[in-house]
N, C-alpha and C positions, 0 to 999 in steps of 0.2 A: 568793940573798939571803934571809935569815931575818928574819921579823917576828913579834914576840910581842905578842899582845893580852891584857891582863889586865882582865877584867871585874870590877869591884869593886876596882880597883887604886889608888884614891885614899885609902883608909883601911885601917886594921887589917892583917889577914894579907895582903890583896891588895897593899897598899902595901909591906909587907916583902918580898913576892915580887918586886915591881918593883925594889926596891933591890938584892936579891940578884942578879937577872938583869943589872942594869946593871954590877955588879961582876964578873960572870963573863965578859964579852966573848963570850958564845956567840951573841948575837943582833945583827944589823946595826941593827935598830931596834926600839923598844918603845913601845907605846901603852897608857896606863892610863886607863880610863874608869870613872866612878862614877855615883852616883844623880843628880848634878848634870847629867850628860850625857844620860841616857836612863832609861827605866823598864823594868826587866826583865819586868814583867807585860804589856807591850805588844809584840806581835810586830812591828808596824809600826815602833815606836821602835827595837827591836833591829836589824831589817833595815837601816833608814836609817843607824844609827850604824856598823854593821859595814861597810856599803858606802862610807862616807865616812872611815873611820879609816885612818891610815897613810900619807897623802899619796901614794897610788898604789902603795905597796908591798903586795903581796898578803900576807894573814895566813897564816903557816905554822904557828904554834903559838898555842893559846888556853888560858888559865887562867881558870876561873870561880870567883870568890871573893866574889860578891855574896851578901849574906845579910841577916838581920833585924838591924836596928840598935837592939837593945833587950836589956838584960840582965834577963831574967825567967825564971821557970819556964815551960816550954813550954805547959802547960795554961792559962796566963794570957795568952798572946799573943793579940792581936786580928788577925783577918784583915781587913786594910785594905779590901779590895774588898767585903766583906760588912758590915763595921761591927759585927761581933759575934764573940764567941769562937768559934774553930774547934771546940773541945770543952771540956768541963769535967770535972774529976776525978769528980764525982758521977754522971756519965753511964756510968761503967764498972761 
């Protein structure tokens, strides 16, 4: 029995991946989880979610498509956990 887990599968490229997988009939079951379901920055959150996903079907395939939900230049992105820019152009 094959079970696909798509992390970041509720929007963007991840959602498109889920739709393509559904059309392919390759997988017996598919789970799509997104930022509403867990926080990829928290190991505990990830472990709990993976343990509980799939209604008992073991995960056989995983796609990781979670990312930054902001369209900006990389130097301008904020690191949410630090609350400050990760780097600035003038630092190089």
